[in-house]
C-alpha positions as CSV (number, residue, x, y, z in Angstrom):
1,X,9.3,-11.7,-36.5
2,X,7.3,-9.3,-34.2
3,X,8.9,-6.2,-32.7
4,X,8.2,-5.5,-29.1
5,X,8.2,-1.8,-28.1
6,X,9.4,-0.3,-24.9
7,X,6.9,1.7,-22.8
8,X,8.4,5.0,-23.9
9,X,8.5,4.0,-27.6
10,X,4.9,2.7,-27.4
11,X,3.8,6.1,-25.8
12,X,5.5,7.9,-28.7
13,X,4.0,5.7,-31.3
14,X,0.5,6.0,-29.9
15,X,0.5,9.7,-29.2
16,X,2.8,11.0,-32.0
17,X,4.4,13.2,-29.4
18,X,7.8,12.9,-27.6
19,X,7.6,10.8,-24.5
20,X,7.2,12.5,-21.2
21,X,10.6,13.9,-20.3
22,X,10.5,12.7,-16.7
23,X,10.0,9.2,-17.9
24,X,12.9,9.4,-20.3
25,X,15.4,11.3,-18.1
26,X,15.4,13.2,-14.9
27,X,17.4,14.3,-12.0
28,X,17.4,11.6,-9.3
29,X,17.8,12.5,-5.7
30,X,18.0,10.4,-2.5
31,X,16.5,11.2,0.8
32,X,18.5,9.4,3.4
33,X,17.1,9.2,6.9
34,X,17.9,7.0,9.9
35,X,15.2,5.2,12.0
36,X,16.3,4.4,15.5
37,X,14.1,1.8,17.1
38,X,14.0,2.0,20.9
39,X,13.0,-1.6,21.2
40,X,9.5,-1.1,22.5
41,X,7.8,-0.7,19.1
42,X,5.3,-3.2,17.9
43,X,2.9,-3.8,15.0
44,X,1.1,-0.6,13.8
45,X,3.6,1.8,15.6
46,X,4.7,4.7,13.4
47,X,8.1,6.4,13.1
48,X,7.9,9.9,11.6
49,X,10.5,10.7,8.9
50,X,11.4,13.9,7.2
51,X,8.2,16.0,6.9
52,X,7.7,15.6,3.1
53,X,9.2,15.1,-0.3
54,X,8.7,17.8,-3.0
55,X,5.1,17.6,-4.3
56,X,5.0,16.2,-7.8
57,X,8.3,14.3,-7.4
58,X,8.3,10.7,-8.5
59,X,9.4,8.0,-6.0
60,X,11.3,5.0,-7.5
61,X,10.6,2.0,-5.3
62,X,13.1,-0.1,-7.3
63,X,16.0,2.2,-6.2
64,X,14.7,2.9,-2.7
65,X,15.9,0.8,0.2
66,X,16.2,0.1,3.9
67,X,19.7,-0.8,5.0
68,X,20.8,-2.2,8.4
69,X,21.2,-5.2,10.6
70,X,18.7,-8.0,10.8
71,X,15.4,-7.5,12.7
72,X,14.1,-11.0,12.9
73,X,10.4,-11.4,12.0
74,X,9.9,-7.7,11.3
75,X,8.3,-6.1,8.2
76,X,7.7,-2.4,7.7
77,X,5.6,-0.2,5.4
78,X,6.8,3.2,4.1
79,X,4.5,5.8,3.0
80,X,2.6,8.9,4.2
81,X,0.3,9.8,7.0
82,X,-2.6,9.4,4.6
83,X,-1.4,6.1,3.1
84,X,1.1,4.3,5.3
85,X,2.2,1.8,2.6
86,X,2.1,4.0,-0.5
87,X,5.8,3.6,-1.2
88,X,6.7,0.2,0.3
89,X,4.5,-2.6,1.6
90,X,5.6,-5.3,4.0
91,X,9.4,-4.9,3.4
92,X,11.1,-7.7,5.4
93,X,14.0,-6.4,7.4
94,X,14.6,-9.9,8.8
95,X,18.0,-10.3,7.1
96,X,20.9,-7.9,7.3
97,X,21.9,-5.7,4.4
98,X,20.1,-3.7,1.7
99,X,16.4,-4.4,1.2
100,X,14.7,-2.7,-1.7
101,X,11.1,-1.5,-1.5
102,X,10.4,-3.2,-4.8
103,X,12.1,-5.8,-6.9
104,X,9.4,-6.3,-9.5
105,X,9.8,-3.0,-11.3
106,X,6.6,-1.3,-10.4
107,X,5.8,2.2,-11.7
108,X,7.1,5.4,-10.3
109,X,4.8,6.9,-7.5
110,X,3.9,10.6,-7.6
111,X,4.3,12.5,-4.3
112,X,1.1,14.3,-3.3
113,X,1.3,17.8,-1.7
114,X,1.6,17.9,2.1
115,X,2.2,14.2,2.6
116,X,4.4,13.6,5.6
117,X,6.6,10.5,5.4
118,X,6.2,7.7,7.9
119,X,7.6,4.3,8.5
120,X,5.1,1.9,10.1
121,X,6.0,-1.4,11.7
122,X,3.8,-3.9,9.8
123,X,4.6,-7.1,11.7
124,X,6.9,-8.1,14.5
125,X,8.6,-6.1,17.3
126,X,11.9,-4.5,16.4
127,X,14.8,-4.7,18.9
128,X,16.7,-1.5,19.7
129,X,18.9,-0.4,16.8
130,X,18.9,1.7,13.6
131,X,18.0,1.3,10.0
132,X,18.8,3.7,7.2
133,X,15.9,4.5,4.9
134,X,17.0,5.7,1.4
135,X,14.2,7.0,-0.8
136,X,15.1,7.6,-4.5
137,X,13.0,10.2,-6.2
138,X,13.0,12.2,-9.5
139,X,12.4,15.9,-9.5
140,X,10.2,17.2,-12.2
């Protein structure tokens, strides 16, 4: 019977070195910010968030989310001024509740130095109201 190796175990077996500590364990932090839509936003409009996350930190899209009431037909991107969808691409906020950036288990995303966080309206026109953005990241 074949034995399947986890990513960390495979790294260890291939390199003969201990796995990268940040992959095996790390301190997770959450940046929680609130986006207040005025009701006049539309596609491609940008909402500036906290200026930046620590350079070198690793964003975990599977633990990052947008929480709030339904905004029918609206999707948003979350990223930086340089790459507007680098952390989340077309997250639907059409239903109320918690909407995770990623449900497929994509890799952690390294934060580049000097990258200001932004939320961009991808499709639709939000009505007035607020959404809480929670970004989970590991500190190296």
